[in-house]
N, CA, C and O of each residue as an XYZ file, in Angstrom:
708
protein
N      14.877    216.238    175.918
C      15.559    216.562    174.691
C      15.048    215.625    173.603
O      15.105    214.404    173.751
N      14.553    216.192    172.522
C      14.051    215.351    171.438
C      15.219    214.856    170.569
O      16.369    215.244    170.778
N      14.909    214.008    169.611
C      15.936    213.363    168.792
C      16.755    214.380    167.991
O      17.969    214.226    167.857
N      16.110    215.405    167.464
C      16.829    216.425    166.689
C      17.796    217.201    167.580
O      18.927    217.474    167.179
N      17.354    217.554    168.782
C      18.232    218.257    169.718
C      19.415    217.384    170.127
O      20.534    217.876    170.275
N      19.162    216.083    170.308
C      20.245    215.165    170.653
C      21.276    215.100    169.531
O      22.480    215.113    169.789
N      20.812    215.032    168.302
C      21.719    214.979    167.157
C      22.561    216.245    167.079
O      23.763    216.173    166.824
N      21.943    217.410    167.297
C      22.673    218.681    167.279
C      23.701    218.695    168.400
O      24.841    219.113    168.197
N      23.307    218.247    169.567
C      24.216    218.190    170.718
C      25.415    217.302    170.400
O      26.549    217.671    170.705
N      25.185    216.151    169.800
C      26.282    215.241    169.447
C      27.237    215.884    168.441
O      28.454    215.735    168.554
N      26.687    216.595    167.462
C      27.529    217.220    166.435
C      28.348    218.381    166.985
O      29.487    218.579    166.562
N      27.796    219.151    167.914
C      28.481    220.356    168.384
C      29.335    220.144    169.628
O      30.313    220.864    169.827
N      28.991    219.187    170.457
C      29.679    219.035    171.734
C      30.671    217.883    171.792
O      31.392    217.745    172.780
N      30.724    217.051    170.752
C      31.631    215.911    170.743
C      32.613    216.026    169.588
O      32.287    216.568    168.532
N      33.813    215.513    169.800
C      34.828    215.495    168.750
C      34.463    214.411    167.742
O      33.643    213.541    168.034
N      35.080    214.460    166.535
C      34.828    213.381    165.567
C      35.172    211.997    166.148
O      34.474    211.021    165.875
N      36.233    211.917    166.937
C      36.612    210.640    167.535
C      35.537    210.150    168.514
O      35.211    208.964    168.541
N      34.996    211.065    169.307
C      33.943    210.689    170.245
C      32.682    210.255    169.509
O      32.017    209.298    169.907
N      32.360    210.969    168.429
C      31.152    210.633    167.679
C      31.264    209.279    166.988
O      30.247    208.621    166.769
N      32.479    208.846    166.639
C      32.643    207.570    165.952
C      32.983    206.426    166.902
O      33.208    205.300    166.459
N      33.020    206.702    168.191
C      33.356    205.666    169.174
C      32.244    204.622    169.263
O      31.082    204.903    168.972
N      32.622    203.430    169.666
C      31.665    202.348    169.866
C      30.724    202.748    171.001
O      31.166    202.979    172.126
N      29.442    202.828    170.707
C      28.459    203.265    171.704
C      27.670    202.086    172.262
O      26.509    202.236    172.640
N      28.285    200.943    172.314
C      27.632    199.733    172.794
C      27.224    199.897    174.259
O      27.992    200.398    175.081
N      26.013    199.469    174.561
C      25.530    199.496    175.929
C      26.401    198.591    176.782
O      26.766    197.492    176.364
N      26.730    199.054    177.973
C      27.453    198.211    178.909
C      26.712    198.231    180.237
O      25.970    199.166    180.539
N      26.921    197.205    181.007
C      26.269    197.083    182.307
C      27.322    196.685    183.321
O      28.050    195.714    183.118
N      27.405    197.427    184.403
C      28.284    197.025    185.495
C      27.638    195.813    186.155
O      26.464    195.872    186.522
N      28.369    194.721    186.312
C      27.726    193.498    186.813
C      27.493    193.498    188.325
O      27.991    192.625    189.035
N      26.739    194.476    188.808
C      26.388    194.519    190.227
C      25.172    193.660    190.531
O      24.879    193.372    191.691
N      24.467    193.253    189.483
C      23.337    192.338    189.602
C      23.460    191.365    188.444
O      23.271    191.744    187.288
N      23.774    190.118    188.747
C      23.934    189.105    187.710
C      23.227    187.837    188.180
O      23.535    187.299    189.244
N      22.289    187.373    187.385
C      21.529    186.168    187.704
C      21.998    185.068    186.754
O      21.498    184.946    185.636
N      22.971    184.266    187.215
C      23.604    183.266    186.351
C      22.595    182.311    185.712
O      22.650    182.085    184.503
N      21.683    181.752    186.491
C      20.717    180.786    185.958
C      19.843    181.421    184.883
O      19.569    180.797    183.858
N      19.411    182.638    185.105
C      18.572    183.342    184.131
C      19.352    183.612    182.849
O      18.826    183.444    181.749
N      20.610    184.032    182.994
C      21.444    184.284    181.817
C      21.649    183.000    181.036
O      21.578    183.008    179.808
N      21.902    181.893    181.731
C      22.062    180.602    181.051
C      20.839    180.259    180.219
O      20.962    179.754    179.103
N      19.664    180.531    180.758
C      18.419    180.254    180.035
C      18.303    181.131    178.797
O      17.876    180.663    177.742
N      18.680    182.394    178.919
C      18.558    183.334    177.805
C      19.559    183.017    176.693
O      19.176    182.976    175.524
N      20.836    182.791    177.031
C      21.860    182.639    175.991
C      21.954    181.223    175.449
O      22.541    181.009    174.388
N      21.390    180.256    176.152
C      21.351    178.885    175.664
C      22.707    178.190    175.672
O      23.704    178.723    176.160
N      22.707    176.991    175.119
C      23.910    176.142    175.133
C      25.066    176.780    174.370
O      26.211    176.704    174.816
N      24.790    177.401    173.241
C      25.867    178.014    172.450
C      26.545    179.129    173.240
O      27.772    179.227    173.243
N      25.768    179.958    173.899
C      26.337    181.035    174.713
C      27.106    180.507    175.905
O      28.121    181.077    176.306
N      26.615    179.406    176.473
C      27.300    178.831    177.633
C      28.643    178.222    177.253
O      29.517    178.098    178.111
N      28.831    177.841    175.996
C      30.137    177.353    175.544
C      31.181    178.451    175.747
O      32.280    178.188    176.236
N      30.828    179.693    175.365
C      31.715    180.837    175.585
C      31.969    181.042    177.072
O      33.115    181.204    177.491
N      30.899    181.037    177.877
C      31.030    181.264    179.315
C      31.929    180.204    179.942
O      32.848    180.530    180.693
N      31.665    178.943    179.636
C      32.439    177.852    180.233
C      33.922    177.966    179.889
O      34.781    177.775    180.749
N      34.218    178.279    178.624
C      35.622    178.413    178.220
C      36.277    179.584    178.934
O      37.404    179.467    179.416
N      35.578    180.712    179.004
C      36.140    181.895    179.655
C      36.382    181.640    181.143
O      37.397    182.076    181.686
N      35.471    180.948    181.798
C      35.653    180.621    183.225
C      36.822    179.655    183.381
O      37.646    179.828    184.279
N      36.907    178.637    182.517
C      38.029    177.679    182.569
C      39.375    178.374    182.364
O      40.383    177.945    182.925
N      39.399    179.432    181.572
C      40.645    180.139    181.265
C      41.083    181.116    182.362
O      42.173    181.683    182.281
N      40.248    181.316    183.383
C      40.631    182.235    184.451
C      41.848    181.697    185.198
O      41.954    180.493    185.430
N      42.759    182.581    185.573
C      43.890    182.139    186.395
C      43.408    181.876    187.823
O      42.268    182.186    188.169
N      44.272    181.313    188.629
C      43.949    181.122    190.046
C      43.787    182.505    190.681
O      44.677    183.350    190.583
N      42.662    182.720    191.318
C      42.339    184.018    191.921
C      41.738    183.813    193.300
O      41.165    182.756    193.564
N      41.853    184.796    194.192
C      41.104    184.723    195.446
C      39.606    184.616    195.141
O      39.145    185.154    194.135
N      38.854    183.936    195.986
C      37.446    183.617    195.708
C      36.602    184.839    195.362
O      35.819    184.788    194.414
N      36.739    185.931    196.103
C      35.943    187.129    195.830
C      36.228    187.711    194.461
O      35.310    188.114    193.748
N      37.501    187.758    194.092
C      37.878    188.274    192.783
C      37.427    187.330    191.679
O      36.996    187.776    190.616
N      37.524    186.032    191.923
C      37.075    185.043    190.938
C      35.569    185.204    190.666
O      35.137    185.186    189.514
N      34.787    185.361    191.727
C      33.335    185.533    191.581
C      33.027    186.788    190.767
O      32.141    186.784    189.912
N      33.775    187.871    191.045
C      33.572    189.110    190.303
C      33.896    188.924    188.821
O      33.158    189.401    187.960
N      34.986    188.239    188.525
C      35.373    188.001    187.131
C      34.339    187.128    186.424
O      34.029    187.355    185.254
N      33.807    186.138    187.125
C      32.771    185.284    186.532
C      31.514    186.103    186.229
O      30.889    185.913    185.185
N      31.142    187.007    187.130
C      29.999    187.888    186.865
C      30.234    188.718    185.604
O      29.306    188.925    184.822
N      31.462    189.195    185.399
C      31.792    189.955    184.194
C      31.653    189.076    182.951
O      31.164    189.533    181.918
N      32.076    187.832    183.048
C      31.974    186.908    181.911
C      30.506    186.682    181.542
O      30.145    186.752    180.368
N      29.674    186.417    182.524
C      28.244    186.210    182.262
C      27.617    187.471    181.672
O      26.844    187.397    180.717
N      27.947    188.612    182.237
C      27.410    189.878    181.736
C      27.805    190.085    180.283
O      26.969    190.460    179.460
N      29.083    189.843    179.956
C      29.563    190.030    178.586
C      28.863    189.075    177.623
O      28.499    189.467    176.514
N      28.676    187.834    178.038
C      27.974    186.861    177.193
C      26.543    187.324    176.927
O      26.053    187.211    175.803
N      25.881    187.839    177.943
C      24.506    188.311    177.784
C      24.439    189.517    176.847
O      23.582    189.566    175.964
N      25.328    190.483    177.030
C      25.314    191.665    176.167
C      25.665    191.315    174.725
O      25.103    191.889    173.792
N      26.581    190.386    174.538
C      26.915    189.936    173.183
C      25.702    189.261    172.537
O      25.409    189.492    171.364
N      25.004    188.429    173.306
C      23.784    187.795    172.816
C      22.774    188.866    172.390
O      22.190    188.777    171.310
N      22.573    189.870    173.232
C      21.607    190.932    172.920
C      22.002    191.678    171.649
O      21.146    192.024    170.835
N      23.290    191.921    171.484
C      23.772    192.633    170.299
C      23.573    191.787    169.043
O      23.055    192.279    168.041
N      23.974    190.541    169.090
C      23.864    189.654    167.928
C      22.401    189.416    167.557
O      22.051    189.406    166.377
N      21.561    189.228    168.554
C      20.149    188.938    168.309
C      19.316    190.201    168.095
O      18.109    190.132    167.861
N      19.985    191.364    168.181
C      19.315    192.650    167.997
C      18.124    192.812    168.947
O      17.023    193.190    168.545
N      18.389    192.513    170.215
C      17.359    192.665    171.238
C      17.043    194.149    171.386
O      17.946    194.973    171.533
N      15.789    194.474    171.347
C      15.340    195.864    171.336
C      15.277    196.460    172.742
O      15.351    195.754    173.748
N      15.139    197.769    172.771
C      14.965    198.490    174.033
C      13.527    198.310    174.522
O      12.653    197.895    173.761
N      13.297    198.619    175.770
C      11.944    198.538    176.320
C      11.006    199.468    175.553
O       9.873    199.088    175.254
N      11.456    200.668    175.235
C      10.626    201.606    174.480
C      10.210    201.054    173.128
O       9.071    201.242    172.702
N      11.129    200.372    172.450
C      10.810    199.775    171.150
C       9.797    198.647    171.296
O       8.906    198.495    170.461
N       9.932    197.861    172.349
C       8.976    196.773    172.590
C       7.588    197.333    172.883
O       6.584    196.826    172.380
N       7.542    198.380    173.699
C       6.246    198.986    174.027
C       5.602    199.606    172.791
O       4.394    199.483    172.588
N       6.406    200.271    171.969
C       5.869    200.909    170.761
C       5.333    199.869    169.784
O       4.277    200.067    169.183
N       6.051    198.769    169.623
C       5.636    197.722    168.682
C       4.590    196.786    169.282
O       3.914    196.052    168.561
N       4.464    196.820    170.605
C       3.569    195.907    171.333
C       3.925    194.453    171.021
O       3.056    193.587    170.925
N       5.240    194.211    170.864
C       5.760    192.872    170.580
C       7.114    192.732    171.242
O       7.897    193.681    171.294
N       7.382    191.544    171.744
C       8.688    191.240    172.310
C       8.590    190.879    173.780
O       7.678    191.307    174.487
N       9.542    190.090    174.216
C       9.535    189.667    175.615
C      10.854    189.933    176.333
O      10.912    189.858    177.561
N      11.911    190.242    175.590
C      13.225    190.495    176.180
C      13.676    191.881    175.753
O      13.595    192.223    174.574
N      14.153    192.688    176.707
C      14.661    194.005    176.348
C      16.042    194.225    176.934
O      16.431    193.592    177.916
N      16.773    195.136    176.310
C      18.110    195.530    176.735
C      18.191    197.036    176.552
O      18.310    197.517    175.425
N      18.129    197.790    177.651
C      18.153    199.247    177.543
C      18.399    199.885    178.901
O      18.409    199.215    179.934
N      18.593    201.178    178.871
C      18.738    201.952    180.106
C      17.387    202.565    180.419
O      16.797    203.264    179.595
N      16.906    202.293    181.626
C      15.568    202.731    182.038
C      15.640    203.507    183.341
O      16.570    203.334    184.129
N      14.667    204.353    183.558
C      14.565    205.125    184.790
C      13.728    204.327    185.780
O      12.570    204.010    185.507
N      14.316    204.003    186.935
C      13.620    203.224    187.958
C      13.249    204.102    189.139
O      13.997    205.003    189.517
N      12.094    203.832    189.714
C      11.703    204.508    190.947
C      12.427    203.844    192.116
O      12.867    202.700    191.997
N      12.555    204.545    193.246
C      13.241    203.962    194.410
C      12.578    202.663    194.869
O      11.358    202.507    194.810
N      13.427    201.734    195.328
C      12.967    200.439    195.844
C      13.686    200.177    197.169
O      14.705    199.486    197.195
N      13.171    200.715    198.245
C      13.843    200.613    199.542
C      13.908    199.187    200.078
O      14.715    198.902    200.963
N      13.071    198.281    199.557
C      13.058    196.913    200.068
C      14.280    196.098    199.647
O      14.404    194.940    200.046
N      15.190    196.673    198.848
C      16.392    195.926    198.447
C      17.307    195.650    199.631
O      18.173    194.779    199.539
N      17.143    196.358    200.729
C      18.010    196.168    201.895
C      17.534    195.077    202.847
O      18.340    194.534    203.603
N      16.245    194.742    202.828
C      15.748    193.835    203.869
C      14.794    192.751    203.386
O      14.329    191.947    204.194
N      14.494    192.706    202.113
C      13.560    191.697    201.597
C      14.299    190.687    200.721
O      15.325    191.005    200.121
N      13.765    189.472    200.656
C      14.335    188.463    199.754
C      14.078    188.821    198.297
O      14.922    188.590    197.432
N      12.902    189.387    198.034
C      12.553    189.824    196.679
C      12.197    191.299    196.737
O      11.602    191.774    197.705
N      12.568    192.007    195.692
C      12.298    193.441    195.629
C      11.612    193.757    194.308
O      11.628    192.962    193.368
N      11.013    194.936    194.266
C      10.309    195.398    193.068
C      10.766    196.824    192.777
O      10.765    197.687    193.655
N      11.155    197.050    191.527
C      11.476    198.392    191.050
C      10.490    198.739    189.952
O      10.387    198.030    188.951
N       9.769    199.828    190.142
C       8.856    200.284    189.096
C       9.658    201.028    188.038
O      10.550    201.811    188.362
N       9.335    200.778    186.769
C      10.006    201.423    185.644
C       9.154    202.611    185.204
O       7.967    202.461    184.917
N       9.770    203.788    185.153
C       9.057    204.961    184.650
C       8.900    204.835    183.144
O       9.842    204.472    182.440
N       7.717    205.134    182.661
C       7.437    205.038    181.230
C       6.701    206.290    180.783
O       5.480    206.268    180.628
N       7.436    207.391    180.573
C       6.778    208.624    180.124
C       5.998    208.384    178.836
O       6.499    207.770    177.894
N       4.771    208.877    178.814
C       3.940    208.728    177.626
C       3.148    207.436    177.591
O       2.288    207.263    176.726
N       3.420    206.529    178.509
C       2.657    205.269    178.583
C       1.881    205.322    179.894
O       2.409    205.017    180.963
N       0.624    205.714    179.786
C      -0.186    205.912    180.989
C      -1.082    204.735    181.325
O      -1.612    204.657    182.433
N      -1.257    203.821    180.386
C      -2.209    202.724    180.601
C      -1.551    201.447    181.117
O      -2.233    200.442    181.320
N      -0.222    201.471    181.334
C       0.487    200.283    181.812
C       1.365    200.625    183.004
O       1.888    201.734    183.110
N       1.519    199.661    183.894
C       2.476    199.743    184.982
C       3.541    198.700    184.675
O       3.221    197.542    184.404
N       4.802    199.103    184.717
C       5.902    198.181    184.426
C       6.771    198.032    185.659
O       7.141    199.019    186.294
N       7.097    196.782    185.995
C       7.899    196.511    187.188
C       8.983    195.478    186.897
O       8.809    194.576    186.078
N      10.102    195.637    187.591
C      11.141    194.611    187.645
C      10.994    193.911    188.979
O      10.992    194.568    190.020
N      10.871    192.590    188.973
C      10.807    191.792    190.200
C      12.087    190.959    190.250
O      12.429    190.295    189.272
N      12.788    190.988    191.367
C      14.069    190.300    191.435
C      14.397    189.851    192.850
O      13.906    190.397    193.839
N      15.242    188.839    192.904
C      15.744    188.324    194.170
C      16.952    189.158    194.576
O      17.875    189.333    193.780
N      16.959    189.666    195.780
C      18.053    190.529    196.228
C      19.357    189.758    196.421
O      20.419    190.372    196.524
N      19.301    188.439    196.471
C      20.534    187.659    196.613
C      21.432    187.786    195.391
O      22.625    187.496    195.478
N      20.889    188.213    194.254
C      21.685    188.361    193.038
C      22.363    189.727    192.944
O      23.107    189.985    191.997
N      22.115    190.594    193.909
C      22.784    191.894    193.949
C      24.132    191.680    194.624
O      24.195    191.361    195.812
N      25.216    191.857    193.862
C      26.545    191.566    194.400
C      27.363    192.814    194.700
O      28.482    192.706    195.201
N      26.833    193.988    194.406
C      27.571    195.227    194.636
C      26.743    196.179    195.495
O      25.555    196.385    195.247
N      27.381    196.744    196.492
C      26.669    197.680    197.367
C      26.233    198.919    196.592
O      25.194    199.503    196.900
N      27.011    199.327    195.593
C      26.630    200.484    194.779
C      25.338    200.201    194.021
O      24.456    201.056    193.951
N      25.226    199.002    193.453
C      23.997    198.634    192.738
C      22.814    198.625    193.690
O      21.738    199.115    193.346
N      23.002    198.072    194.889
C      21.916    198.046    195.886
C      21.477    199.475    196.227
O      20.281    199.754    196.316
N      22.440    200.370    196.416
C      22.119    201.769    196.728
C      21.392    202.432    195.563
O      20.420    203.159    195.768
N      21.864    202.180    194.329
C      21.212    202.766    193.157
C      19.778    202.273    193.014
O      18.891    203.049    192.661
N      19.542    200.997    193.283
C      18.180    200.466    193.234
C      17.324    201.093    194.338
O      16.163    201.432    194.111
N      17.889    201.243    195.506
C      17.140    201.833    196.626
C      16.769    203.285    196.356
O      15.677    203.729    196.710
N      17.678    204.020    195.732
C      17.444    205.439    195.482
C      16.673    205.711    194.192
O      16.066    206.771    194.038
N      16.699    204.755    193.271
C      16.077    204.969    191.975
C      16.991    205.764    191.067
O      17.997    206.320    191.507
N      16.635    205.811    189.800
C      17.421    206.536    188.814
C      17.653    205.670    187.595
O      17.083    204.585    187.479
N      18.500    206.151    186.675
C      18.738    205.385    185.451
C      19.560    204.126    185.726
O      20.520    204.154    186.497
N      19.173    203.030    185.089
C      19.903    201.772    185.237
C      19.785    200.996    183.936
O      18.706    200.885    183.354
N      20.910    200.464    183.495
C      20.910    199.604    182.318
C      20.472    198.215    182.748
O      20.938    197.681    183.755
N      19.562    197.637    181.961
C      18.917    196.388    182.362
C      18.705    195.489    181.145
O      18.388    195.956    180.051
N      18.887    194.198    181.366
C      18.409    193.186    180.429
C      17.371    192.399    181.213
O      17.679    191.834    182.262
N      16.151    192.359    180.713
C      15.073    191.697    181.449
C      14.097    191.038    180.491
O      13.960    191.436    179.334
N      13.421    190.014    181.009
C      12.474    189.231    180.224
C      11.090    189.330    180.842
O      10.932    189.321    182.063
N      10.092    189.426    179.975
C       8.708    189.490    180.427
C       8.348    188.205    181.158
O       8.549    187.106    180.641
N       7.817    188.353    182.357
C       7.366    187.191    183.134
C       5.856    187.048    183.049
O       5.338    185.952    182.833
N       5.144    188.177    183.222
C       3.687    188.092    183.168
C       3.076    189.442    182.806
O       3.698    190.495    182.946
N       1.837    189.367    182.338
C       1.061    190.557    181.999
C      -0.358    190.322    182.450
O      -1.061    189.463    181.918
N      -0.775    191.096    183.442
C      -2.160    191.003    183.907
C      -2.561    192.329    184.542
O      -1.747    193.030    185.144
N      -3.817    192.642    184.390
C      -4.369    193.884    184.947
C      -3.540    195.103    184.561
O      -3.269    195.960    185.401
N      -3.139    195.185    183.301
C      -2.340    196.294    182.771
C      -0.999    196.467    183.474
O      -0.451    197.569    183.517
N      -0.476    195.376    184.024
C       0.837    195.402    184.661
C       1.755    194.397    183.964
O       1.451    193.208    183.874
N       2.888    194.908    183.474
C       3.929    194.076    182.883
C       4.988    193.829    183.953
O       5.559    194.773    184.499
N       5.246    192.561    184.248
C       6.266    192.208    185.235
C       7.425    191.551    184.489
O       7.250    190.560    183.780
N       8.598    192.125    184.665
C       9.824    191.620    184.049
C      10.750    191.072    185.116
O      10.801    191.583    186.235
N      11.491    190.015    184.756
C      12.538    189.479    185.607
C      13.877    189.818    184.952
O      14.121    189.416    183.814
N      14.744    190.548    185.650
C      16.027    190.910    185.061
C      17.037    189.754    185.093
O      17.032    188.925    186.003
N      17.892    189.727    184.082
C      19.023    188.810    184.044
C      20.267    189.510    184.558
O      21.131    188.902    185.190
N      20.340    190.817    184.269
C      21.494    191.605    184.670
C      21.082    193.077    184.703
O      20.241    193.525    183.924
N      21.692    193.801    185.614
C      21.495    195.255    185.664
C      22.662    195.877    186.373
O      22.709    197.097    186.532
């Protein structure tokens, strides 16, 4: 569906309230890399994270860990919004940028079940001269649904940073997906 068709679809199939709703990207925190997020958001962002974690009530450990993952995810998405971090498509089109925040189509990665590190190839329609991959440690996958989605492939919202570029291959390390 091209941009004009999408606009027509939005006008005809959504109510005025739906069309004016906040369309901010969100990510279910099934994959959260705390150290990577700390590096991306810096000391100022960590002030928010630290306060939010300190303000948590007493919770069972599993629930506390889940809430902390939500806090880190929210801090990262807020950083991306404030800093106007572009989508992967925008970075590829401009041939500039190292951090992206967008929903991308991933190919299946069956190694998420048995390897310490896994690789998900990113589909890039119209970009034939580059191979794009997400490389990640499977220990940061905290949700079985996220692991299954990575194994099966499909659309996934991701914040990731360029790690290397060689032999027409862009390798990104995700902070959250």
